[in-house]
C-alpha positions as CSV (number, residue, x, y, z in Angstrom):
1,M,-204.2,-15.5,-126.0
2,C,-205.0,-16.5,-122.4
3,A,-208.4,-16.2,-121.0
4,D,-209.2,-13.5,-118.5
5,P,-207.7,-14.5,-115.1
6,A,-209.3,-14.7,-111.8
7,R,-208.3,-11.3,-110.5
8,R,-205.2,-10.7,-108.5
9,K,-203.0,-7.7,-109.1
10,A,-199.2,-8.2,-108.6
11,Q,-196.9,-5.3,-109.1
12,G,-199.6,-3.7,-111.4
13,A,-200.0,-6.9,-113.6
14,V,-202.5,-9.7,-113.5
15,M,-200.8,-13.1,-114.0
16,R,-202.3,-16.4,-115.0
17,F,-200.6,-19.7,-115.2
18,E,-202.1,-22.6,-117.1
19,L,-201.3,-26.3,-116.8
20,L,-204.6,-28.1,-117.5
21,G,-204.1,-28.1,-121.3
22,P,-201.3,-26.2,-123.1
23,V,-198.7,-24.8,-120.7
24,R,-199.1,-21.1,-120.8
25,V,-198.4,-18.0,-118.8
26,C,-200.1,-14.6,-119.4
27,R,-199.5,-11.2,-118.1
28,D,-202.5,-8.9,-118.4
29,A,-204.1,-11.4,-120.9
30,A,-201.0,-11.3,-123.1
31,E,-199.3,-14.7,-123.6
32,L,-195.6,-14.9,-122.7
33,D,-193.0,-16.7,-124.8
34,L,-191.8,-19.5,-122.5
35,G,-188.7,-20.2,-124.6
36,F,-187.0,-23.6,-125.2
37,P,-189.1,-26.8,-124.8
38,Q,-187.1,-27.9,-121.7
39,Q,-187.6,-24.5,-120.1
40,R,-191.3,-24.8,-120.7
41,A,-191.2,-28.3,-119.2
42,L,-189.4,-27.0,-116.1
43,L,-192.1,-24.4,-115.6
44,A,-194.8,-27.1,-116.0
45,L,-193.4,-29.2,-113.3
46,L,-193.2,-26.2,-111.0
47,L,-196.9,-25.6,-111.6
48,A,-197.8,-29.2,-111.1
49,Y,-196.2,-29.0,-107.6
50,A,-198.6,-26.2,-106.9
51,G,-196.7,-24.0,-104.5
52,R,-194.5,-26.8,-103.1
53,P,-190.7,-26.9,-103.7
54,V,-189.6,-29.1,-106.6
55,P,-186.5,-31.1,-105.7
56,T,-183.7,-30.5,-108.1
57,G,-183.4,-34.3,-108.8
58,E,-187.0,-34.2,-110.0
59,L,-186.2,-31.5,-112.5
60,L,-183.1,-33.4,-113.8
61,D,-185.2,-36.6,-114.2
62,L,-187.9,-34.6,-116.1
63,L,-185.4,-32.9,-118.5
64,W,-182.9,-35.8,-118.9
65,P,-184.6,-39.1,-117.9
66,G,-182.0,-41.5,-116.5
67,H,-178.9,-39.7,-117.9
68,P,-178.4,-36.1,-117.1
69,P,-175.3,-34.5,-118.7
70,A,-172.5,-33.1,-116.5
71,S,-173.7,-29.6,-117.3
72,A,-177.3,-30.4,-116.2
73,L,-177.3,-28.3,-113.1
74,N,-175.9,-25.3,-114.9
75,V,-178.6,-25.7,-117.6
76,V,-181.3,-25.8,-114.9
77,R,-179.9,-22.6,-113.3
78,R,-179.9,-20.9,-116.7
79,Y,-183.6,-21.9,-117.3
80,V,-184.5,-20.7,-113.8
81,G,-182.8,-17.3,-114.5
82,A,-184.6,-16.9,-117.8
83,L,-187.9,-17.7,-116.3
84,R,-187.3,-15.3,-113.4
85,R,-186.6,-12.5,-115.9
86,L,-189.7,-13.5,-118.0
87,L,-192.0,-13.5,-115.0
88,E,-190.5,-10.3,-113.5
89,P,-189.3,-7.9,-116.2
90,G,-186.7,-5.5,-115.1
91,L,-185.3,-7.9,-112.4
92,P,-181.5,-7.2,-112.0
93,P,-179.1,-10.0,-113.0
94,R,-178.7,-12.7,-110.3
95,A,-181.5,-11.2,-108.2
96,P,-183.7,-13.9,-106.7
97,G,-187.0,-12.0,-107.3
98,R,-190.2,-13.0,-105.6
99,R,-191.6,-15.5,-108.0
100,L,-189.1,-18.3,-108.6
101,L,-187.4,-18.9,-105.4
102,R,-184.4,-21.1,-104.4
103,R,-185.3,-23.5,-101.6
104,P,-183.1,-26.2,-99.9
105,G,-182.7,-28.9,-102.5
106,G,-184.9,-27.4,-105.1
107,Y,-187.0,-24.5,-106.4
108,L,-190.4,-23.0,-105.6
109,L,-192.8,-21.1,-107.9
110,E,-194.5,-18.5,-105.6
111,V,-198.1,-18.2,-106.9
112,S,-201.5,-17.3,-105.4
113,P,-204.3,-19.9,-105.7
114,D,-206.4,-17.7,-108.1
115,E,-203.5,-17.4,-110.5
116,V,-203.2,-21.1,-111.4
117,D,-205.8,-23.1,-113.1
118,L,-204.8,-26.3,-111.2
119,L,-205.3,-24.6,-107.8
120,R,-208.7,-23.1,-108.9
121,F,-209.7,-26.5,-110.1
122,R,-208.8,-28.1,-106.7
123,E,-210.6,-25.4,-104.7
124,L,-213.8,-25.8,-106.8
125,T,-213.6,-29.6,-106.5
126,R,-213.2,-29.2,-102.7
127,Q,-216.3,-27.0,-102.6
128,G,-218.2,-29.6,-104.6
129,K,-217.2,-32.4,-102.3
130,R,-218.3,-30.4,-99.3
131,A,-221.6,-29.7,-101.0
132,A,-222.0,-33.4,-101.8
133,V,-221.2,-34.4,-98.2
134,T,-223.9,-32.1,-96.9
135,G,-226.5,-33.5,-99.3
136,R,-226.6,-30.5,-101.8
137,A,-226.3,-32.4,-105.1
138,E,-227.3,-29.5,-107.3
139,T,-224.6,-27.2,-105.7
140,A,-222.1,-30.1,-105.9
141,A,-222.8,-30.6,-109.6
142,L,-222.4,-26.9,-110.3
143,R,-219.0,-26.7,-108.4
144,F,-217.7,-29.8,-110.1
145,T,-218.7,-28.4,-113.5
146,E,-217.0,-25.1,-112.8
147,A,-213.8,-27.0,-111.7
148,L,-213.8,-29.0,-115.0
149,A,-214.2,-25.8,-117.0
150,E,-210.6,-25.1,-116.1
151,W,-209.6,-28.2,-118.0
152,R,-208.7,-27.3,-121.6
153,G,-207.0,-30.5,-122.9
154,P,-204.3,-33.1,-122.0
155,V,-202.2,-31.9,-119.0
156,A,-199.0,-30.0,-119.8
157,M,-199.5,-29.9,-123.6
158,G,-196.7,-28.3,-125.5
159,I,-193.9,-30.2,-123.7
160,A,-192.2,-33.4,-125.0
161,A,-194.4,-36.5,-124.9
162,A,-191.9,-38.3,-122.7
163,A,-191.8,-35.4,-120.2
164,R,-195.6,-35.5,-120.0
165,E,-195.4,-39.1,-118.7
166,H,-193.8,-37.7,-115.4
167,V,-195.7,-38.9,-112.4
168,Q,-196.8,-35.4,-111.3
169,F,-198.5,-34.8,-114.6
170,T,-200.2,-38.2,-114.7
171,A,-201.4,-37.7,-111.1
172,V,-203.0,-34.4,-112.1
173,G,-204.7,-36.3,-115.0
174,R,-206.1,-38.8,-112.5
175,E,-207.5,-35.8,-110.4
176,L,-209.4,-34.6,-113.4
177,L,-210.9,-38.0,-114.0
178,R,-211.9,-38.4,-110.4
179,T,-213.7,-35.0,-110.5
180,A,-215.4,-36.0,-113.8
181,R,-216.8,-39.1,-112.1
182,L,-218.0,-37.0,-109.1
183,A,-219.6,-34.5,-111.4
184,A,-221.5,-37.2,-113.2
185,D,-222.7,-38.8,-110.0
186,A,-224.0,-35.4,-108.7
187,A,-225.5,-34.4,-112.0
188,L,-227.4,-37.8,-112.3
189,L,-228.9,-37.1,-108.9
190,C,-230.1,-33.6,-109.6
191,G,-230.9,-33.6,-113.3
192,R,-228.0,-31.5,-114.5
193,T,-226.5,-34.2,-116.8
194,A,-226.4,-32.0,-119.9
195,Q,-223.9,-29.6,-118.3
196,V,-221.4,-32.4,-117.5
197,L,-221.5,-34.2,-120.8
198,P,-218.7,-32.2,-122.5
199,A,-216.3,-33.0,-119.6
200,L,-217.3,-36.6,-119.5
201,R,-216.7,-37.0,-123.3
202,R,-213.2,-35.4,-122.8
203,A,-212.5,-37.6,-119.8
204,T,-213.4,-40.8,-121.6
205,A,-211.2,-39.8,-124.5
206,L,-208.3,-39.2,-122.1
207,D,-208.8,-42.7,-120.6
208,P,-210.7,-44.9,-123.1
209,L,-210.5,-48.0,-120.9
210,D,-211.8,-46.5,-117.6
211,E,-215.0,-48.5,-117.1
212,P,-216.6,-46.5,-114.2
213,L,-216.1,-43.4,-116.3
214,H,-217.7,-44.9,-119.3
215,A,-220.6,-46.2,-117.2
216,R,-221.3,-42.6,-116.1
217,L,-221.1,-41.3,-119.6
218,I,-223.6,-43.9,-120.8
219,L,-226.0,-43.1,-118.0
220,S,-225.6,-39.4,-118.5
221,L,-226.3,-39.7,-122.3
222,A,-229.4,-41.7,-121.5
223,A,-230.6,-39.2,-118.9
224,C,-230.3,-36.5,-121.6
225,G,-232.5,-38.5,-123.9
226,L,-229.6,-39.7,-126.1
227,Q,-230.3,-43.4,-125.8
228,A,-228.9,-44.4,-129.2
229,E,-225.7,-42.6,-128.5
230,A,-225.5,-44.2,-125.1
231,L,-225.8,-47.7,-126.6
232,T,-223.2,-46.8,-129.2
233,A,-220.8,-45.6,-126.5
234,Y,-221.2,-48.9,-124.7
235,E,-220.5,-50.9,-127.9
236,D,-217.4,-48.8,-128.5
237,V,-215.9,-49.4,-125.1
238,R,-217.0,-53.1,-125.1
239,R,-215.0,-53.6,-128.4
240,R,-212.1,-51.7,-127.1
241,L,-211.9,-53.8,-123.9
242,A,-212.1,-57.0,-125.9
243,T,-209.5,-55.9,-128.5
244,E,-206.9,-54.2,-126.2
245,L,-207.3,-56.2,-122.9
246,G,-209.2,-59.4,-123.9
247,I,-211.9,-58.9,-121.3
248,T,-215.6,-58.3,-121.2
249,P,-217.2,-55.3,-119.5
250,G,-217.2,-55.5,-115.7
251,A,-220.3,-55.3,-113.4
252,E,-220.6,-51.6,-113.2
253,L,-220.4,-51.0,-117.0
254,A,-222.7,-53.9,-117.7
255,A,-225.2,-52.6,-115.2
256,A,-225.3,-49.2,-116.8
257,H,-225.9,-50.9,-120.2
258,T,-228.7,-52.9,-118.8
259,R,-230.4,-49.8,-117.3
260,V,-230.2,-48.0,-120.7
261,L,-231.7,-51.0,-122.4
262,R,-234.5,-51.1,-119.9
263,Q,-234.9,-47.4,-120.1
264,D,-234.4,-47.3,-116.4
265,V,-232.6,-43.9,-116.3
266,R,-234.7,-40.9,-115.4
267,R,-234.7,-38.1,-117.9
268,L,-234.5,-35.0,-115.6
269,T,-232.9,-32.5,-117.9
270,S,-236.2,-31.0,-119.1
271,G,-238.0,-31.3,-115.8
272,P,-237.6,-29.7,-112.4
273,R,-234.2,-30.0,-110.8
274,V,-234.1,-32.0,-107.6
275,D,-231.8,-30.8,-104.8
276,L,-230.6,-33.7,-102.6
277,G,-230.7,-31.4,-99.6
278,R,-234.5,-31.4,-99.8
279,Q,-234.8,-35.1,-100.2
280,T,-232.2,-36.5,-97.9
281,P,-231.4,-34.0,-95.1
282,V,-228.3,-34.5,-93.0
283,V,-229.6,-35.5,-89.6
284,R,-227.9,-34.0,-86.6
285,I,-229.2,-35.5,-83.3
286,G,-228.8,-37.4,-80.0
287,A,-227.4,-40.2,-78.0
288,E,-225.7,-43.5,-78.8
289,P,-223.3,-46.4,-78.8
290,R,-219.8,-47.2,-80.0
291,G,-218.0,-45.5,-82.9
292,D,-215.8,-46.7,-85.7
293,D,-212.8,-46.5,-83.4
294,G,-214.3,-48.7,-80.8
295,A,-215.9,-45.8,-79.1
296,P,-218.8,-46.5,-76.8
297,G,-222.0,-44.4,-76.7
298,T,-225.3,-45.0,-75.0
299,A,-224.5,-48.6,-74.2
300,P,-221.8,-51.0,-73.1
301,A,-219.0,-51.6,-75.6
302,V,-219.5,-53.5,-78.8
303,P,-217.1,-56.4,-79.3
304,D,-213.8,-55.6,-81.1
305,R,-214.6,-54.5,-84.7
306,T,-211.0,-54.1,-85.7
307,A,-210.4,-57.7,-86.0
308,S,-209.5,-58.9,-89.5
309,T,-211.9,-58.4,-92.4
310,G,-212.6,-62.1,-92.1
311,H,-215.1,-61.0,-89.4
312,T,-218.3,-61.1,-91.6
313,R,-220.8,-62.0,-89.0
314,L,-222.8,-59.1,-87.5
315,P,-221.4,-58.3,-84.0
316,P,-223.9,-59.0,-81.2
317,D,-226.5,-56.4,-80.5
318,I,-225.8,-53.9,-77.7
319,H,-227.6,-54.8,-74.5
320,G,-229.7,-52.0,-73.2
321,F,-228.9,-49.6,-76.1
322,T,-230.0,-46.1,-75.0
323,G,-231.1,-43.0,-77.0
324,R,-230.7,-42.2,-80.7
325,E,-234.4,-42.7,-81.3
326,A,-234.5,-40.0,-84.0
327,E,-231.6,-41.6,-85.9
328,L,-233.1,-45.1,-85.6
329,E,-236.4,-43.8,-87.0
330,W,-234.6,-42.0,-89.8
331,L,-232.7,-45.2,-90.7
332,T,-235.9,-47.2,-90.8
333,A,-237.6,-44.6,-93.0
334,T,-234.6,-44.4,-95.3
335,R,-234.5,-48.1,-95.7
336,E,-238.1,-48.2,-96.7
337,A,-237.6,-45.4,-99.2
338,V,-234.4,-46.7,-100.9
339,T,-234.5,-50.5,-100.8
340,G,-237.8,-50.5,-102.7
341,T,-236.5,-48.3,-105.5
342,A,-236.1,-50.4,-108.6
343,G,-232.6,-50.3,-110.2
344,T,-231.2,-48.1,-107.5
345,P,-228.4,-49.5,-105.2
346,A,-229.1,-48.3,-101.7
347,A,-226.4,-47.0,-99.2
348,V,-226.4,-45.0,-96.0
349,W,-223.4,-43.1,-94.7
350,I,-223.1,-42.7,-90.9
351,G,-220.4,-40.1,-90.1
352,G,-219.1,-38.2,-87.1
353,M,-216.2,-37.6,-84.9
354,A,-214.2,-40.3,-83.2
355,G,-216.0,-41.7,-80.2
356,V,-219.5,-40.5,-81.1
357,G,-220.9,-44.0,-81.6
358,K,-221.2,-44.6,-85.3
359,T,-220.6,-48.4,-85.1
360,A,-222.9,-48.9,-82.1
361,L,-225.8,-47.2,-83.9
362,A,-225.1,-49.2,-87.1
363,V,-224.9,-52.5,-85.3
364,H,-228.0,-51.9,-83.1
365,W,-230.1,-50.8,-86.1
366,A,-228.9,-53.7,-88.1
367,H,-230.2,-56.1,-85.5
368,R,-233.4,-54.1,-85.2
369,A,-234.0,-54.3,-88.9
370,A,-232.9,-57.9,-89.3
371,D,-236.2,-59.2,-90.4
372,R,-236.3,-56.8,-93.3
373,F,-233.2,-58.6,-94.8
374,P,-234.2,-62.2,-94.7
375,D,-231.3,-63.3,-97.0
376,G,-228.7,-62.4,-94.4
377,H,-226.3,-59.8,-93.1
378,L,-222.6,-59.2,-93.8
379,Y,-220.3,-57.1,-91.6
380,V,-216.7,-56.0,-92.5
381,A,-214.3,-53.9,-90.5
382,L,-212.4,-51.8,-93.0
383,R,-209.8,-50.3,-90.6
384,G,-210.0,-46.8,-92.2
385,S,-208.8,-45.1,-89.0
386,D,-206.9,-47.9,-87.3
387,P,-203.6,-46.3,-86.1
388,A,-201.9,-49.7,-85.9
389,R,-202.8,-51.3,-89.2
390,P,-203.4,-50.2,-92.8
391,A,-206.9,-49.9,-94.2
392,A,-208.3,-53.1,-95.7
393,E,-207.8,-53.6,-99.4
394,P,-211.1,-54.1,-101.4
395,E,-209.9,-57.6,-102.5
396,E,-209.3,-58.6,-98.9
397,A,-212.8,-57.5,-97.9
398,L,-214.4,-59.1,-101.0
399,R,-212.7,-62.5,-100.3
400,A,-214.0,-62.4,-96.7
401,M,-217.5,-61.7,-97.8
402,L,-217.5,-64.3,-100.6
403,T,-216.2,-66.8,-98.1
404,A,-219.2,-65.9,-95.9
405,L,-221.5,-66.4,-98.9
406,G,-220.2,-69.9,-99.3
407,V,-217.6,-69.5,-102.1
408,S,-214.5,-71.6,-101.7
409,A,-211.1,-70.2,-102.3
410,A,-210.7,-72.3,-105.5
411,R,-213.8,-70.7,-107.0
412,M,-212.7,-67.1,-106.4
413,P,-211.5,-65.2,-109.4
414,A,-208.3,-63.2,-109.5
415,G,-208.4,-59.4,-109.2
416,A,-210.9,-57.0,-107.7
417,A,-213.0,-56.7,-110.8
418,G,-213.7,-60.4,-110.9
419,L,-214.3,-60.6,-107.2
420,T,-216.7,-57.7,-107.4
421,G,-218.6,-59.2,-110.3
422,L,-219.1,-62.5,-108.5
423,Y,-220.1,-60.8,-105.2
424,R,-222.7,-58.7,-106.9
425,T,-224.0,-61.7,-108.9
426,L,-224.5,-63.7,-105.7
427,L,-226.4,-60.8,-104.1
428,A,-228.6,-60.3,-107.2
429,G,-232.3,-61.0,-106.3
430,R,-231.5,-61.2,-102.6
431,R,-232.3,-58.9,-99.7
432,V,-229.0,-58.5,-97.8
433,L,-227.8,-55.9,-95.3
434,V,-224.1,-55.1,-95.7
435,V,-222.4,-53.2,-92.8
436,L,-219.1,-51.6,-94.0
437,D,-217.6,-50.3,-90.8
438,D,-214.8,-47.6,-90.5
439,A,-214.4,-47.0,-94.2
440,A,-211.2,-45.2,-95.4
441,G,-212.7,-43.7,-98.6
442,T,-215.0,-44.0,-101.6
443,E,-212.5,-45.9,-103.7
444,Q,-212.2,-48.6,-101.0
445,L,-216.0,-48.8,-100.8
446,R,-217.0,-48.9,-104.5
447,P,-216.3,-52.6,-105.2
448,L,-218.0,-53.5,-101.9
449,L,-221.4,-51.9,-102.5
450,P,-224.2,-54.3,-103.5
451,A,-225.8,-53.3,-106.8
452,A,-229.0,-55.2,-106.4
453,P,-232.3,-53.5,-105.4
454,G,-233.5,-54.8,-102.0
455,C,-229.9,-54.8,-100.6
456,L,-228.6,-52.0,-98.3
457,A,-225.1,-50.9,-97.5
458,L,-224.7,-49.3,-94.1
459,V,-221.3,-47.4,-94.1
460,T,-219.7,-45.9,-91.1
461,S,-216.7,-43.6,-91.4
462,R,-214.9,-40.7,-89.8
463,H,-214.2,-39.4,-93.3
464,A,-216.5,-37.3,-95.3
465,L,-217.2,-39.4,-98.3
466,P,-218.4,-37.0,-101.0
467,G,-218.0,-39.5,-103.8
468,L,-220.3,-42.0,-102.0
469,I,-222.9,-39.3,-101.3
470,A,-222.7,-37.9,-104.8
471,S,-223.5,-41.4,-106.0
472,G,-226.8,-41.4,-104.0
473,A,-225.9,-42.5,-100.5
474,R,-228.1,-40.9,-97.8
475,P,-226.0,-39.1,-95.2
476,L,-226.6,-39.3,-91.4
477,R,-224.1,-37.2,-89.4
478,L,-223.9,-38.0,-85.6
479,E,-223.3,-35.4,-82.9
480,P,-222.7,-36.0,-79.2
481,P,-226.1,-37.0,-77.6
482,P,-228.3,-34.4,-75.8
483,A,-227.9,-34.0,-72.1
484,A,-230.9,-36.2,-71.2
485,D,-229.7,-39.1,-73.3
486,A,-226.2,-38.8,-72.1
487,R,-227.4,-38.8,-68.5
488,E,-229.4,-41.9,-69.2
489,M,-226.4,-43.6,-70.7
490,L,-224.2,-42.7,-67.6
491,A,-226.9,-44.1,-65.3
492,R,-227.0,-47.4,-67.3
493,L,-223.2,-47.7,-67.1
494,I,-222.6,-46.9,-63.4
495,G,-226.1,-47.4,-61.9
496,A,-229.2,-45.2,-61.8
497,D,-229.0,-45.2,-58.0
498,R,-225.6,-43.4,-58.0
499,T,-226.6,-40.7,-60.5
500,A,-229.9,-40.1,-58.7
501,A,-228.0,-39.8,-55.4
502,E,-225.4,-37.3,-56.8
503,P,-227.2,-35.4,-59.7
504,V,-224.9,-32.4,-59.5
505,A,-221.7,-34.5,-59.8
506,A,-223.3,-36.5,-62.6
507,D,-224.1,-33.4,-64.6
508,E,-220.6,-32.1,-64.1
509,I,-219.2,-35.4,-65.5
510,L,-221.5,-35.0,-68.5
511,I,-220.2,-31.4,-69.1
512,R,-216.5,-32.2,-68.7
513,S,-216.7,-35.2,-71.0
514,G,-218.4,-33.1,-73.7
515,R,-221.2,-35.7,-73.7
516,L,-219.0,-37.8,-75.9
517,P,-220.0,-41.5,-75.5
518,L,-216.5,-42.8,-75.6
519,A,-215.4,-40.3,-72.9
520,L,-218.4,-41.2,-70.7
521,T,-217.6,-44.8,-71.0
522,A,-213.9,-44.2,-70.0
523,V,-215.1,-42.4,-66.9
524,A,-217.8,-45.0,-66.2
525,V,-215.4,-47.9,-66.4
526,R,-213.5,-46.5,-63.4
527,A,-216.5,-45.4,-61.5
528,A,-218.2,-48.8,-61.9
529,A,-215.0,-50.6,-60.7
530,H,-214.8,-48.3,-57.6
531,R,-218.3,-47.9,-56.3
532,E,-216.8,-46.7,-53.0
533,I,-215.6,-43.5,-54.6
534,P,-218.3,-40.8,-54.7
535,L,-219.2,-39.3,-58.0
536,A,-218.3,-35.9,-56.5
537,D,-214.7,-37.1,-56.3
538,T,-214.7,-38.3,-59.9
539,A,-216.1,-34.9,-61.0
540,A,-213.4,-33.2,-59.0
541,Y,-210.7,-35.2,-60.7
542,L,-212.1,-34.2,-64.1
543,R,-212.1,-30.6,-62.9
544,E,-208.4,-30.9,-61.9
545,T,-207.4,-32.5,-65.2
546,E,-209.4,-30.1,-67.4
547,G,-207.5,-29.3,-70.6
548,T,-206.0,-32.8,-70.8
549,L,-207.3,-36.3,-71.7
550,D,-205.7,-38.0,-68.7
551,A,-209.1,-38.8,-67.2
552,F,-210.5,-40.3,-70.4
553,T,-208.0,-43.1,-71.0
554,G,-209.6,-46.2,-69.7
555,G,-207.5,-48.7,-71.6
556,G,-208.9,-51.2,-74.1
557,T,-211.5,-49.7,-76.4
558,A,-212.4,-46.8,-74.0
559,D,-209.4,-44.7,-74.8
560,V,-210.2,-41.2,-76.1
561,R,-206.6,-40.2,-76.8
562,A,-206.0,-43.3,-79.0
563,A,-209.3,-42.7,-80.8
564,F,-208.4,-39.1,-81.6
565,L,-204.9,-40.1,-82.7
566,G,-206.4,-42.4,-85.3
567,S,-208.1,-39.3,-86.9
568,Y,-205.1,-37.0,-86.4
569,R,-202.7,-39.3,-88.3
570,L,-204.9,-39.0,-91.4
571,L,-204.1,-35.3,-91.8
572,S,-201.6,-33.6,-94.1
573,P,-198.7,-31.9,-92.3
574,E,-200.2,-28.5,-93.0
575,A,-203.6,-29.4,-91.6
576,A,-202.0,-31.1,-88.6
577,R,-200.1,-27.9,-87.8
578,L,-203.3,-25.9,-87.9
579,F,-205.0,-28.4,-85.7
580,R,-202.2,-28.0,-83.1
581,L,-202.6,-24.2,-83.2
582,L,-206.4,-24.2,-82.6
583,P,-206.2,-24.0,-78.8
584,R,-204.6,-20.6,-79.2
585,H,-207.9,-19.3,-80.7
586,A,-210.0,-17.9,-77.9
587,G,-213.2,-17.1,-79.7
588,P,-216.3,-19.4,-79.8
589,D,-216.2,-19.7,-83.6
590,L,-213.2,-20.4,-85.9
591,T,-213.3,-18.8,-89.4
592,P,-210.9,-18.9,-92.4
593,A,-209.7,-15.5,-91.4
594,S,-208.9,-16.5,-87.8
595,A,-207.2,-19.7,-89.0
596,A,-205.1,-17.6,-91.4
597,A,-204.0,-15.4,-88.5
598,L,-203.0,-18.5,-86.6
599,T,-200.9,-20.0,-89.4
600,G,-199.7,-17.0,-91.3
601,Q,-201.2,-18.3,-94.5
602,P,-203.6,-16.6,-96.9
603,V,-207.2,-17.0,-96.1
604,R,-207.9,-19.3,-99.1
605,G,-205.2,-21.7,-97.9
606,A,-206.5,-21.6,-94.4
607,R,-210.0,-22.3,-95.7
608,R,-208.7,-25.4,-97.5
609,L,-207.1,-26.7,-94.3
610,L,-210.2,-26.1,-92.3
611,G,-212.1,-28.2,-94.9
612,E,-209.6,-31.0,-94.4
613,L,-210.1,-30.9,-90.6
614,A,-213.9,-30.9,-91.0
615,D,-213.7,-33.8,-93.5
616,T,-212.0,-35.9,-90.8
617,H,-214.5,-34.6,-88.1
618,L,-211.8,-33.0,-86.0
619,I,-213.8,-29.7,-86.2
620,T,-217.4,-29.1,-87.0
621,E,-218.7,-26.7,-89.6
622,H,-222.0,-25.6,-88.0
623,T,-222.7,-22.9,-90.5
624,P,-220.9,-22.2,-93.8
625,G,-217.4,-20.9,-93.0
626,H,-217.9,-21.1,-89.2
627,Y,-216.3,-24.0,-87.3
628,T,-216.3,-25.2,-83.7
629,L,-214.0,-27.5,-81.8
630,H,-215.2,-30.1,-79.3
631,R,-213.8,-29.5,-75.8
632,L,-212.0,-32.8,-75.7
633,L,-210.6,-32.3,-79.2
634,R,-209.3,-28.9,-78.0
635,A,-207.5,-30.7,-75.2
636,F,-206.1,-33.3,-77.7
637,A,-204.9,-30.5,-80.0
638,A,-202.9,-29.0,-77.2
639,E,-201.0,-32.2,-76.7
640,A,-200.9,-33.7,-80.2
641,P,-197.5,-34.7,-81.5
642,D,-195.9,-33.2,-84.5
643,A,-197.2,-35.0,-87.6
């Protein structure tokens, strides 16, 4: 018997489709007979595609791997017809119905998000990530736990074992494991480890060789006061690694074991719960330097950071850096709070839109705090938003940093695990600042984070990194600088005498550039090169080209269009389409309902796409469910190419 569904009435019946465990379909809580095993497998693949068309070739490969019979297409059509009649009783013969639809080259199962356990799981996971990004660890842990409650066993149980090896089903399994890791990270932060233990046990059973997952299980057991069970769990996985792979535990698993032995895991389950939002608020403030896309801010440009990851020396400090005093003070206070915490690796995430000056702030503060890290500084450009080159692989970055630490190529182990272990061993007992610039995602970052107390990782990224923040990183979100700081920056770039002589024109330049540091620099490059042109003429040109980015393309690193394009190319096709439609929305605030009206999608689908745009900082969620679009991003959206 199926569980009660998340409610949605369809032709008088409530439907529920289940894939995260036994493959089942229920109508009004009564389970339907899905027929032959191959028919059940076909339905499972339609569910795994979650509202996207399944190519006919995929169905053939699933049902007859490698050698479909001559009658295969007819058999698929018979199964599709049988499923249509099962899902829509009373459907006339050969009628297409409204559930299982023919699409060019394949078939689509038409479902709403609340009818399918996989879609509910993904939506709750998305909400958990958003909570983690904004520093609300307790809310994140709750949402991740609710997501994992949809998981009832191995994906697509009830179909042939060979069919369950299909790439779509294994990909869903990896999603479940990733969410289990995120749930553990958030729960360890806020003291809700007991509620994630069942999911962690199930996850480690599903992948008994996943070391990061086992490390989280061990720490969670210890946090619940189950130290003996934690040590037993470590011994079990250690023996399994030795027996099946011939290896010893890696750095992360070994570190978890050491913390349990030293009783260095806080037992928070019986004490007060700690909400990350009260400890590490997201800071939204003022002016600044270059961003992870080469964007300037409150100072002249930083040298090119998109050189190879062999660039491990900290770039030169920015001469005459202006503004961002609140952020600089916060970074200093955070460093003092986290680098002195025994057993706790320290990391800070600096995020924000393209051109807002993330890199400039990170580099300037790194120089300012240099004396606090007497054992050195490492800097790596990870190319997470580089439109011309792929993001750096962890092994590439690790080899660059190990070279900077004096390790010869001959001494470097093979594989990311070995490189990470050596890197963390070399940093043990040292106080080193590691600047990881323009990160693509948490999985890229994990091997690069120092594990030793006293070290600090300073991460910049256009991406929301919920996994990193759920693991304890402190978030600092940058916004365009306030007017006073932006005015001071413009004065530094073109001369205080000119802004003082034409204050009205200077203020108009600030307004039309949206106070975005990269845009101000693009304008200032031209103004500084042509001092004979009054600022009033520059302001007039910005006025004439309002609604385009033509005035903010200065070439080199000061190119707003190129910077925005780097973020836009990271979007899914659906999110890119919504972004291109945003200029049609006339109101000050964008909501899921207004986005749904633009796209013709259900509100829930529009909410997911808005979350994707916010995660890449192409829009800003200023209050829950309410978004704004920077004026220059609105101009870019109007001219953005099809994804």
